C-alpha positions as a Python dict, from the first residue, in 0.01 Angstrom:
ca = {
    (1, 'M'): (0, 0, 0),
    (2, 'L'): (99, 6, -366),
    (3, 'I'): (-184, -228, -467),
    (4, 'S'): (-432, -20, -269),
    (5, 'L'): (-305, 293, -443),
    (6, 'I'): (-330, 131, -788),
    (7, 'I'): (-687, 18, -729),
    (8, 'S'): (-805, 345, -578),
    (9, 'L'): (-630, 561, -837),
    (10, 'G'): (-769, 348, -1120),
    (11, 'A'): (-1121, 366, -976),
    (12, 'V'): (-1101, 744, -935),
    (13, 'S'): (-962, 785, -1289),
    (14, 'L'): (-1244, 576, -1438),
    (15, 'V'): (-1510, 773, -1250),
    (16, 'V'): (-1355, 1106, -1351),
    (17, 'Y'): (-1319, 993, -1714),
    (18, 'R'): (-1678, 871, -1729),
    (19, 'E'): (-1825, 1184, -1575),
    (20, 'I'): (-1622, 1427, -1784),
    (21, 'S'): (-1684, 1222, -2102),
    (22, 'Q'): (-2057, 1233, -2043),
    (23, 'N'): (-2040, 1607, -1978),
    (24, 'I'): (-1837, 1670, -2296),
    (25, 'T'): (-2072, 1450, -2501),
    (26, 'Q'): (-2377, 1629, -2366),
    (27, 'K'): (-2210, 1964, -2421),
    (28, 'T'): (-2133, 1872, -2785),
    (29, 'Y'): (-2489, 1756, -2851),
    (30, 'S'): (-2628, 2066, -2684),
    (31, 'R'): (-2405, 2294, -2892),
    (32, 'L'): (-2513, 2121, -3214),
    (33, 'E'): (-2878, 2149, -3109),
    (34, 'V'): (-2840, 2520, -3033),
    (35, 'I'): (-2676, 2581, -3370),
    (36, 'R'): (-2941, 2372, -3547),
    (37, 'N'): (-3224, 2564, -3381),
    (38, 'L'): (-3060, 2898, -3454),
    (39, 'K'): (-3004, 2820, -3822),
    (40, 'K'): (-3347, 2665, -3855),
    (41, 'Q'): (-3503, 2984, -3724),
    (42, 'Q'): (-3289, 3196, -3955),
    (43, 'V'): (-3372, 2989, -4266),
    (44, 'E'): (-3744, 2982, -4186),
    (45, 'S'): (-3740, 3356, -4116),
    (46, 'Y'): (-3549, 3416, -4439),
    (47, 'F'): (-3804, 3232, -4652),
    (48, 'K'): (-4096, 3384, -4462),
    (49, 'E'): (-3957, 3730, -4524),
    (50, 'L'): (-3908, 3654, -4894),
    (51, 'S'): (-4259, 3514, -4917),
    (52, 'D'): (-4407, 3812, -4732),
    (53, 'Q'): (-4219, 4058, -4952),
    (54, 'T'): (-4323, 3871, -5265),
    (55, 'E'): (-4684, 3876, -5154),
    (56, 'L'): (-4657, 4242, -5058),
    (57, 'M'): (-4507, 4337, -5393),
    (58, 'S'): (-4767, 4141, -5590),
    (59, 'S'): (-5045, 4307, -5386),
    (60, 'S'): (-4925, 4660, -5459),
    (61, 'K'): (-5185, 4831, -5676),
    (62, 'S'): (-4930, 5060, -5839),
    (63, 'F'): (-4705, 4764, -5915),
    (64, 'V'): (-4992, 4562, -6058),
    (65, 'N'): (-5103, 4855, -6271),
    (66, 'K'): (-4751, 4901, -6402),
    (67, 'F'): (-4739, 4531, -6486),
    (68, 'I'): (-5065, 4561, -6678),
    (69, 'E'): (-4916, 4849, -6876),
    (70, 'C'): (-4612, 4637, -6954),
    (71, 'K'): (-4835, 4348, -7055),
    (72, 'E'): (-5029, 4572, -7289),
    (73, 'A'): (-4703, 4698, -7442),
    (74, 'F'): (-4593, 4338, -7482),
    (75, 'Q'): (-4921, 4271, -7659),
    (76, 'D'): (-4826, 4535, -7916),
    (77, 'I'): (-4514, 4330, -7997),
    (78, 'S'): (-4716, 4009, -8019),
    (79, 'E'): (-4961, 4171, -8261),
    (80, 'S'): (-4686, 4318, -8482),
    (81, 'P'): (-4639, 4160, -8826),
    (82, 'N'): (-4449, 3835, -8839),
    (83, 'F'): (-4094, 3823, -8972),
    (84, 'D'): (-3995, 3712, -9308),
    (85, 'T'): (-3729, 3440, -9314),
    (86, 'E'): (-3440, 3675, -9375),
    (87, 'T'): (-3537, 3906, -9091),
    (88, 'F'): (-3589, 3610, -8857),
    (89, 'V'): (-3242, 3472, -8935),
    (90, 'H'): (-3086, 3814, -8885),
    (91, 'Y'): (-3259, 3873, -8553),
    (92, 'K'): (-3172, 3525, -8428),
    (93, 'K'): (-2810, 3543, -8536),
    (94, 'N'): (-2761, 3883, -8373),
    (95, 'R'): (-2932, 3775, -8051),
    (96, 'D'): (-2743, 3441, -8033),
    (97, 'S'): (-2404, 3603, -8081),
    (98, 'I'): (-2467, 3854, -7801),
    (99, 'Y'): (-2583, 3579, -7566),
    (100, 'F'): (-2287, 3360, -7664),
    (101, 'E'): (-2045, 3632, -7558),
    (102, 'K'): (-2226, 3667, -7227),
    (103, 'V'): (-2205, 3296, -7158),
    (104, 'K'): (-1838, 3278, -7258),
    (105, 'S'): (-1751, 3561, -7020),
    (106, 'Y'): (-1922, 3372, -6739),
    (107, 'Y'): (-1752, 3038, -6802),
    (108, 'G'): (-1414, 3192, -6886),
    (109, 'N'): (-1193, 2992, -7121),
    (110, 'R'): (-1413, 2687, -7103),
    (111, 'S'): (-1485, 2555, -7453),
    (112, 'L'): (-1842, 2634, -7548),
    (113, 'S'): (-2006, 2628, -7889),
    (114, 'L'): (-2262, 2876, -8016),
    (115, 'D'): (-2513, 2598, -8075),
    (116, 'L'): (-2474, 2471, -7718),
    (117, 'A'): (-2516, 2820, -7574),
    (118, 'S'): (-2821, 2907, -7783),
    (119, 'K'): (-3013, 2586, -7715),
    (120, 'D'): (-3165, 2748, -7405),
    (121, 'L'): (-3296, 3049, -7598),
    (122, 'A'): (-3655, 3085, -7715),
    (123, 'N'): (-3705, 3161, -8082),
    (124, 'N'): (-4054, 3308, -8082),
    (125, 'K'): (-4106, 3652, -8234),
    (126, 'E'): (-4159, 3830, -7901),
    (127, 'A'): (-3837, 3692, -7750),
    (128, 'L'): (-3625, 3784, -8053),
    (129, 'I'): (-3756, 4140, -8068),
    (130, 'I'): (-3734, 4215, -7695),
    (131, 'Q'): (-3397, 4048, -7642),
    (132, 'N'): (-3236, 4227, -7936),
    (133, 'S'): (-3395, 4553, -7828),
    (134, 'L'): (-3269, 4525, -7469),
    (135, 'W'): (-2929, 4363, -7528),
    (136, 'D'): (-2809, 4554, -7836),
    (137, 'D'): (-2786, 4932, -7808),
    (138, 'N'): (-2731, 4952, -8185),
    (139, 'F'): (-3045, 4755, -8265),
    (140, 'P'): (-3298, 4973, -8453),
    (141, 'I'): (-3589, 5097, -8243),
    (142, 'L'): (-3906, 4938, -8376),
    (143, 'A'): (-4246, 5100, -8354),
    (144, 'C'): (-4382, 4808, -8155),
    (145, 'T'): (-4106, 4830, -7892),
    (146, 'K'): (-4121, 5202, -7807),
    (147, 'R'): (-4398, 5174, -7555),
    (148, 'Y'): (-4258, 4851, -7412),
    (149, 'R'): (-3912, 4997, -7356),
    (150, 'N'): (-4056, 5296, -7174),
    (151, 'V'): (-4277, 5091, -6945),
    (152, 'E'): (-4003, 4831, -6895),
    (153, 'G'): (-3762, 5106, -6787),
    (154, 'E'): (-4013, 5248, -6537),
    (155, 'L'): (-4083, 4902, -6399),
    (156, 'S'): (-3711, 4828, -6369),
    (157, 'V'): (-3653, 5132, -6148),
    (158, 'R'): (-3916, 5007, -5905),
    (159, 'T'): (-3830, 4636, -5906),
    (160, 'Q'): (-3452, 4682, -5901),
    (161, 'R'): (-3471, 4878, -5578),
    (162, 'I'): (-3704, 4624, -5417),
    (163, 'A'): (-3506, 4324, -5541),
    (164, 'N'): (-3179, 4464, -5409),
    (165, 'K'): (-3336, 4539, -5071),
    (166, 'I'): (-3499, 4200, -5034),
    (167, 'G'): (-3224, 3993, -5194),
    (168, 'F'): (-3397, 3854, -5502),
    (169, 'H'): (-3172, 3747, -5787),
    (170, 'D'): (-3439, 3840, -6035),
    (171, 'V'): (-3803, 3940, -6051),
    (172, 'I'): (-3993, 3776, -6335),
    (173, 'L'): (-4345, 3874, -6439),
    (174, 'V'): (-4553, 3622, -6633),
    (175, 'D'): (-4887, 3663, -6805),
    (176, 'S'): (-5104, 3411, -6620),
    (177, 'K'): (-5330, 3372, -6921),
    (178, 'T'): (-5083, 3326, -7207),
    (179, 'G'): (-4772, 3211, -7023),
    (180, 'Y'): (-4547, 3477, -7178),
    (181, 'I'): (-4266, 3616, -6967),
    (182, 'I'): (-4348, 3985, -6988),
    (183, 'Y'): (-4064, 4120, -6782),
    (184, 'T'): (-3742, 4017, -6603),
    (185, 'N'): (-3557, 4255, -6381),
    (186, 'N'): (-3214, 4137, -6501),
    (187, 'Q'): (-3316, 4105, -6868),
    (188, 'H'): (-3210, 3740, -6872),
    (189, 'S'): (-3259, 3505, -7162),
    (190, 'E'): (-3611, 3398, -7060),
    (191, 'I'): (-3763, 3741, -7130),
    (192, 'G'): (-4020, 3726, -7407),
    (193, 'A'): (-4035, 3344, -7398),
    (194, 'N'): (-4341, 3138, -7318),
    (195, 'V'): (-4312, 2912, -7012),
    (196, 'Q'): (-4546, 2659, -7172),
    (197, 'E'): (-4321, 2615, -7476),
    (198, 'A'): (-3966, 2496, -7535),
    (199, 'P'): (-3711, 2547, -7396),
    (200, 'Y'): (-3884, 2648, -7068),
    (201, 'N'): (-4174, 2408, -7059),
    (202, 'N'): (-3977, 2164, -6839),
    (203, 'T'): (-3809, 2416, -6610),
    (204, 'S'): (-3883, 2534, -6257),
    (205, 'I'): (-4042, 2856, -6382),
    (206, 'R'): (-4306, 2645, -6556),
    (207, 'K'): (-4373, 2474, -6221),
    (208, 'A'): (-4413, 2814, -6056),
    (209, 'F'): (-4654, 2921, -6333),
    (210, 'D'): (-4866, 2606, -6306),
    (211, 'A'): (-4876, 2623, -5925),
    (212, 'V'): (-5035, 2969, -5892),
    (213, 'R'): (-5201, 3052, -6222),
    (214, 'E'): (-5542, 2951, -6085),
    (215, 'F'): (-5504, 3134, -5750),
    (216, 'K'): (-5763, 3404, -5687),
    (217, 'E'): (-5582, 3568, -5396),
    (218, 'P'): (-5222, 3661, -5321),
    (219, 'K'): (-5067, 3341, -5191),
    (220, 'T'): (-4707, 3232, -5229),
    (221, 'F'): (-4573, 2903, -5356),
    (222, 'I'): (-4208, 2795, -5331),
    (223, 'V'): (-4045, 2601, -5614),
    (224, 'D'): (-3748, 2395, -5500),
    (225, 'F'): (-3393, 2447, -5629),
    (226, 'E'): (-3329, 2326, -5982),
    (227, 'S'): (-3078, 2396, -6253),
    (228, 'Y'): (-3211, 2702, -6436),
    (229, 'P'): (-3071, 2783, -6787),
    (230, 'P'): (-3108, 3166, -6775),
    (231, 'A'): (-2902, 3160, -6453),
    (232, 'N'): (-2616, 2985, -6635),
    (233, 'N'): (-2765, 2651, -6527),
    (234, 'E'): (-2692, 2727, -6161),
    (235, 'Q'): (-2934, 2610, -5894),
    (236, 'S'): (-3221, 2853, -5843),
    (237, 'A'): (-3540, 2845, -5639),
    (238, 'F'): (-3853, 3051, -5701),
    (239, 'I'): (-4128, 3208, -5496),
    (240, 'A'): (-4438, 3262, -5703),
    (241, 'C'): (-4740, 3473, -5617),
    (242, 'P'): (-5037, 3582, -5833),
    (243, 'M'): (-5113, 3946, -5899),
    (244, 'I'): (-5484, 4005, -5846),
    (245, 'K'): (-5693, 4292, -5977),
    (246, 'D'): (-6070, 4302, -5947),
    (247, 'N'): (-6059, 3938, -5828),
    (248, 'I'): (-5887, 3833, -6150),
    (249, 'N'): (-5545, 3672, -6169),
    (250, 'V'): (-5382, 3905, -6419),
    (251, 'G'): (-5025, 3789, -6382),
    (252, 'I'): (-4771, 3596, -6179),
    (253, 'L'): (-4477, 3745, -5993),
    (254, 'V'): (-4192, 3496, -5977),
    (255, 'A'): (-3898, 3591, -5751),
    (256, 'E'): (-3576, 3403, -5823),
    (257, 'I'): (-3363, 3300, -5524),
    (258, 'G'): (-3002, 3191, -5549),
    (259, 'I'): (-2793, 2995, -5303),
    (260, 'E'): (-2575, 3287, -5193),
    (261, 'E'): (-2803, 3418, -4917),
    (262, 'L'): (-2865, 3070, -4778),
    (263, 'D'): (-2493, 3008, -4812),
    (264, 'D'): (-2418, 3307, -4588),
    (265, 'I'): (-2672, 3193, -4329),
    (266, 'L'): (-2570, 2827, -4312),
    (267, 'T'): (-2194, 2873, -4346),
    (268, 'F'): (-2171, 3153, -4087),
    (269, 'N'): (-2037, 3366, -4373),
    (270, 'R'): (-1774, 3091, -4410),
    (271, 'D'): (-1639, 3155, -4063),
    (272, 'W'): (-1703, 2812, -3914),
    (273, 'E'): (-1416, 2793, -3667),
    (274, 'N'): (-1501, 3118, -3489),
    (275, 'Q'): (-1859, 2993, -3452),
    (276, 'E'): (-1760, 2682, -3251),
    (277, 'M'): (-1785, 2452, -3553),
    (278, 'G'): (-1419, 2350, -3547),
    (279, 'K'): (-1255, 2191, -3850),
    (280, 'T'): (-1539, 1959, -3954),
    (281, 'G'): (-1862, 2118, -3828),
    (282, 'E'): (-2123, 2240, -4076),
    (283, 'V'): (-2494, 2303, -4117),
    (284, 'Y'): (-2672, 2195, -4434),
    (285, 'L'): (-3020, 2163, -4578),
    (286, 'V'): (-3151, 1845, -4734),
    (287, 'G'): (-3456, 1796, -4956),
    (288, 'D'): (-3703, 1510, -4957),
    (289, 'D'): (-3505, 1358, -5245),
    (290, 'M'): (-3211, 1337, -4999),
    (291, 'Y'): (-2998, 1581, -5201),
    (292, 'M'): (-2834, 1890, -5056),
    (293, 'R'): (-3015, 2222, -5071),
    (294, 'S'): (-2717, 2422, -4947),
    (295, 'Q'): (-2343, 2437, -4990),
    (296, 'S'): (-2116, 2173, -4843),
    (297, 'R'): (-1839, 2319, -4630),
    (298, 'F'): (-1594, 2067, -4771),
    (299, 'F'): (-1702, 2149, -5125),
    (300, 'I'): (-1621, 2514, -5056),
    (301, 'E'): (-1294, 2460, -4870),
    (302, 'D'): (-1137, 2176, -5066),
    (303, 'K'): (-1345, 2041, -5352),
    (304, 'D'): (-1074, 1807, -5484),
    (305, 'S'): (-1025, 1647, -5144),
    (306, 'L'): (-1400, 1600, -5103),
    (307, 'L'): (-1429, 1436, -5445),
    (308, 'K'): (-1145, 1200, -5357),
    (309, 'T'): (-1306, 1112, -5024),
    (310, 'I'): (-1645, 1049, -5182),
    (311, 'A'): (-1488, 830, -5451),
    (312, 'Q'): (-1313, 619, -5187),
    (313, 'N'): (-1576, 593, -4913),
    (314, 'H'): (-1912, 664, -5072),
    (315, 'P'): (-1909, 564, -5440),
    (316, 'I'): (-2169, 733, -5662),
    (317, 'P'): (-2260, 676, -6029),
    (318, 'K'): (-2004, 812, -6273),
    (319, 'K'): (-2255, 1053, -6426),
    (320, 'E'): (-2331, 1208, -6088),
    (321, 'F'): (-1961, 1220, -6002),
    (322, 'N'): (-1879, 1403, -6326),
    (323, 'Q'): (-2167, 1642, -6261),
    (324, 'L'): (-2031, 1710, -5913),
    (325, 'E'): (-1680, 1756, -6051),
    (326, 'N'): (-1796, 2014, -6305),
    (327, 'S'): (-2038, 2196, -6078),
    (328, 'K'): (-1974, 2520, -5895),
    (329, 'S'): (-2215, 2422, -5620),
    (330, 'S'): (-2304, 2114, -5417),
    (331, 'V'): (-2677, 2199, -5421),
    (332, 'K'): (-2879, 1905, -5559),
    (333, 'I'): (-2551, 1737, -5655),
    (334, 'I'): (-2443, 1564, -5334),
    (335, 'K'): (-2680, 1300, -5201),
    (336, 'I'): (-2698, 1266, -4823),
    (337, 'D'): (-2868, 937, -4750),
    (338, 'S'): (-2776, 951, -4381),
    (339, 'E'): (-2977, 863, -4072),
    (340, 'A'): (-2988, 1226, -3959),
    (341, 'S'): (-3124, 1340, -4297),
    (342, 'K'): (-3383, 1062, -4309),
    (343, 'R'): (-3512, 1148, -3965),
    (344, 'A'): (-3528, 1520, -4047),
    (345, 'I'): (-3727, 1453, -4365),
    (346, 'A'): (-3951, 1219, -4164),
    (347, 'G'): (-4044, 1517, -3945),
    (348, 'K'): (-3841, 1416, -3641),
    (349, 'T'): (-3616, 1630, -3423),
    (350, 'G'): (-3321, 1501, -3223),
    (351, 'V'): (-2955, 1402, -3226),
    (352, 'V'): (-2789, 1091, -3363),
    (353, 'K'): (-2452, 936, -3433),
    (354, 'A'): (-2437, 834, -3800),
    (355, 'H'): (-2231, 850, -4121),
    (356, 'D'): (-2235, 1148, -4354),
    (357, 'Y'): (-2186, 1187, -4727),
    (358, 'R'): (-1807, 1158, -4685),
    (359, 'G'): (-1833, 825, -4504),
    (360, 'A'): (-1715, 983, -4176),
    (361, 'T'): (-1885, 910, -3844),
    (362, 'I'): (-2057, 1226, -3727),
    (363, 'L'): (-2273, 1359, -3446),
    (364, 'G'): (-2576, 1525, -3600),
    (365, 'A'): (-2863, 1736, -3468),
    (366, 'Y'): (-3156, 1722, -3712),
    (367, 'S'): (-3499, 1880, -3753),
    (368, 'P'): (-3759, 1942, -4026),
    (369, 'L'): (-3813, 2291, -4169),
    (370, 'K'): (-4142, 2474, -4203),
    (371, 'L'): (-4119, 2638, -4545),
    (372, 'N'): (-4466, 2672, -4688),
    (373, 'N'): (-4506, 2388, -4940),
    (374, 'V'): (-4137, 2284, -4950),
    (375, 'H'): (-4035, 1977, -4751),
    (376, 'W'): (-3676, 2018, -4628),
    (377, 'G'): (-3471, 1918, -4329),
    (378, 'I'): (-3178, 2081, -4153),
    (379, 'V'): (-2876, 1905, -4001),
    (380, 'S'): (-2606, 2052, -3778),
    (381, 'K'): (-2319, 1808, -3753),
    (382, 'M'): (-1955, 1755, -3661),
    (383, 'D'): (-1716, 1465, -3706),
    (384, 'Q'): (-1716, 1239, -3402),
    (385, 'S'): (-1335, 1237, -3393),
    (386, 'E'): (-1328, 1615, -3351),
    (387, 'A'): (-1634, 1635, -3128),
    (388, 'F'): (-1476, 1385, -2889),
    (389, 'S'): (-1120, 1518, -2924),
    (390, 'E'): (-1144, 1660, -2572),
    (391, 'I'): (-1237, 1314, -2445),
    (392, 'A'): (-940, 1164, -2628),
    (393, 'E'): (-713, 1428, -2477),
    (394, 'L'): (-861, 1360, -2133),
    (395, 'R'): (-807, 986, -2178),
    (396, 'Y'): (-447, 1044, -2280),
    (397, 'F'): (-392, 1282, -1986),
    (398, 'L'): (-540, 1035, -1736),
    (399, 'I'): (-332, 746, -1871),
    (400, 'I'): (-8, 948, -1858),
    (401, 'T'): (-93, 1083, -1513),
    (402, 'Y'): (-182, 733, -1392),
    (403, 'L'): (146, 590, -1520),
    (404, 'I'): (349, 875, -1369),
    (405, 'V'): (178, 844, -1032),
    (406, 'L'): (209, 464, -1053),
    (407, 'L'): (584, 479, -1121),
    (408, 'A'): (638, 744, -854),
    (409, 'S'): (433, 543, -606),
    (410, 'A'): (622, 226, -691),
    (411, 'F'): (953, 405, -634),
    (412, 'I'): (834, 549, -303),
    (413, 'A'): (692, 210, -202),
    (414, 'I'): (1024, 40, -274),
    (415, 'V'): (1217, 302, -74),
    (416, 'I'): (976, 274, 220),
    (417, 'A'): (976, -105, 200),
    (418, 'K'): (1356, -112, 211),
    (419, 'Q'): (1360, 125, 507),
    (420, 'I'): (1116, -99, 689),
    (421, 'A'): (1268, -431, 580),
    (422, 'R'): (1639, -347, 627),
    (423, 'P'): (1635, -329, 1013),
    (424, 'I'): (1403, -630, 1027),
    (425, 'Q'): (1643, -827, 806),
    (426, 'Q'): (1940, -718, 1021),
    (427, 'L'): (1752, -810, 1338),
    (428, 'S'): (1665, -1145, 1180),
    (429, 'R'): (2036, -1213, 1113),
    (430, 'H'): (2123, -1123, 1473),
    (431, 'A'): (1850, -1358, 1595),
    (432, 'K'): (1996, -1641, 1387),
    (433, 'E'): (2344, -1574, 1529),
    (434, 'L'): (2202, -1577, 1880),
    (435, 'S'): (2021, -1903, 1807),
    (436, 'A'): (2349, -2044, 1677),
    (437, 'G'): (2518, -1956, 2006),
    (438, 'N'): (2702, -1644, 1897),
    (439, 'F'): (2609, -1427, 2189),
    (440, 'N'): (2878, -1172, 2111),
    (441, 'T'): (2706, -1032, 1798),
    (442, 'N'): (2676, -655, 1808),
    (443, 'I'): (2308, -544, 1781),
    (444, 'T'): (2354, -179, 1674),
    (445, 'L'): (1999, -88, 1557),
    (446, 'V'): (1869, 236, 1701),
    (447, 'G'): (1545, 427, 1668),
    (448, 'T'): (1229, 522, 1845),
    (449, 'N'): (990, 314, 1637),
    (450, 'E'): (875, -41, 1690),
    (451, 'I'): (1187, -179, 1520),
    (452, 'G'): (1410, 20, 1759),
    (453, 'E'): (1212, -105, 2058),
    (454, 'L'): (1240, -462, 1932),
    (455, 'A'): (1618, -421, 1882),
    (456, 'S'): (1647, -281, 2234),
    (457, 'S'): (1456, -583, 2369),
    (458, 'F'): (1691, -810, 2173),
    (459, 'R'): (1993, -639, 2330),
    (460, 'I'): (1843, -678, 2679),
    (461, 'M'): (1771, -1044, 2605),
    (462, 'Q'): (2126, -1083, 2470),
    (463, 'N'): (2276, -927, 2784),
    (464, 'T'): (2053, -1138, 3008),
    (465, 'I'): (2152, -1459, 2829),
    (466, 'V'): (2521, -1364, 2843),
    (467, 'G'): (2488, -1294, 3218),
    (468, 'L'): (2315, -1625, 3277),
    (469, 'I'): (2581, -1806, 3080),
    (470, 'D'): (2858, -1636, 3285),
    (471, 'N'): (2686, -1735, 3612),
    (472, 'L'): (2641, -2092, 3493),
    (473, 'T'): (3009, -2104, 3394),
    (474, 'E'): (3121, -1994, 3741),
    (475, 'T'): (2883, -2236, 3909),
    (476, 'N'): (3007, -2513, 3684),
    (477, 'K'): (3366, -2437, 3779),
    (478, 'T'): (3278, -2450, 4151),
    (479, 'L'): (3086, -2774, 4112),
    (480, 'S'): (3371, -2925, 3912),
    (481, 'A'): (3621, -2843, 4188),
    (482, 'K'): (3398, -2986, 4459),
    (483, 'S'): (3323, -3290, 4247),
    (484, 'K'): (3696, -3351, 4209),
    (485, 'D'): (3751, -3323, 4581),
    (486, 'I'): (3468, -3568, 4651),
    (487, 'F'): (3589, -3805, 4381),
    (488, 'D'): (3941, -3793, 4523),
    (489, 'S'): (3807, -3872, 4871),
    (490, 'I'): (3602, -4164, 4741),
    (491, 'S'): (3897, -4293, 4549),
    (492, 'Y'): (4107, -4272, 4859),
    (493, 'A'): (3832, -4452, 5053),
    (494, 'Q'): (3834, -4717, 4778),
    (495, 'Q'): (4202, -4772, 4829),
    (496, 'I'): (4152, -4803, 5205),
    (497, 'Q'): (3861, -5041, 5151),
    (498, 'E'): (4057, -5252, 4905),
    (499, 'N'): (4350, -5264, 5142),
    (500, 'I'): (4127, -5374, 5429),
    (501, 'F'): (3959, -5647, 5225),
    (502, 'P'): (4131, -5993, 5245),
    (503, 'S'): (4246, -6133, 4914),
    (504, 'K'): (4062, -6410, 4737),
    (505, 'D'): (4344, -6652, 4803),
    (506, 'M'): (4318, -6586, 5175),
    (507, 'V'): (3944, -6645, 5168),
    (508, 'N'): (3987, -6964, 4968),
    (509, 'S'): (4248, -7085, 5209),
    (510, 'Y'): (4014, -7052, 5496),
    (511, 'V'): (3693, -7136, 5320),
    (512, 'P'): (3763, -7366, 5034),
    (513, 'D'): (3508, -7411, 4765),
    (514, 'S'): (3369, -7058, 4804),
    (515, 'F'): (3318, -6737, 4609),
    (516, 'V'): (3280, -6370, 4692),
    (517, 'F'): (3001, -6148, 4552),
    (518, 'F'): (3097, -5780, 4574),
    (519, 'Q'): (2907, -5505, 4386),
    (520, 'P'): (2942, -5152, 4525),
    (521, 'K'): (2693, -4877, 4418),
    (522, 'D'): (2962, -4658, 4258),
    (523, 'I'): (3315, -4691, 4379),
    (524, 'V'): (3304, -4801, 4741),
    (525, 'S'): (3049, -4991, 4934),
    (526, 'G'): (2941, -4969, 5290),
    (527, 'D'): (2980, -5342, 5347),
    (528, 'F'): (3263, -5575, 5431),
    (529, 'Y'): (3269, -5939, 5334),
}
């Protein structure tokens, strides 16, 4: 019974474990796929909305006309007399000191030299005049800047409202013919510079300029995230769109996008646990260079721990590690050369078990993103240990339950076995005593089961044997008495016979040279000699 119970319970436990494990696994994959699809739709909708708004803004006749006014005012500055050396040095020194204070306030107490801060500033005449004019309220108003400041103020009212509503970090307007940055909504350090000249000729805004400067119709182009100096070298992406008037590309609208909005979308506003992502779940974007295009959850929650984990399990070059250590973002810093990321970039959609950038085994749901000209992938993932924690708990529960039931069953089996075996053992001892001739043993077993019936049969057999033995004893006594009487009679007959027989001497006296042969059957014979 116990063996049957062990086998059946084990079989049932294995079937239950397998079925529930498969259900939990499928449920986990399905949840990751749902989250991936949801975030994919949100990211694609976010970029589509930004692209549509950029295209809509650049197609606005009033906006384009205002840009042309600003460009003409900028032209007045370009055509103003050049500086003498002393004026140039004064303008540059004043501008650099203002910018240096801005940068220091951003980085806090971090050591930063004036030369290092000013290396990202353009030193052309237009940049020096406009930056001083906009940044320094005490800077003298020049004749060439009056018109520009008026138009720039009017343009700022319009673009600031639109930028805030849409979520642009900045709106930058570039002369598509000359490459000069005519206007920036936030009056950053690139205003007045030329994107085709240092220090912006190798930046992402130059890529945006080159991509759309030949377009003859409003059409957007996305420039991937890169470190952008005017944004304190944080990662910025751009959406560029030409401004067309009379079929002529008169300028380029470049909308700057930061990581904050994407961060809110992909991190559930940093509320992972309440969105069924547990302790290790996250959603991230990856570019075709296999670097992150969004924030790492672990970078946000515990940067030091992430750095330690990466150093131990996924070594990277020291330069990249130092860059990651000093960065405020994981965008384009952490490389994710995982199977899920590779498949997403390859245009595939599905789920896979693989390793992530921390070296942990994860379950990942991956898919490519449709973002105009940008080639990205999205991955929704969770550590396998956490995803299968319910399976581990189930396994532990089944093992404990199996052991408890097994021990309880063994105890019950032993009790039942003793109850069954005890009367059989007692009956066996009585049978041995009976076989040894002890017919007086007391068979006291009672009950209504088979053992009781067998004990009752034994008692009947015992009584029958005792009765037979008593009868045989009485018969034996009777036979013994009769046998004695017969034997006594025969013995008496023997004496009579012996007395009747003549002696040997008498026979020899009458018949010399003779012998007598006498051999009775038992005691007496029926013959006389």
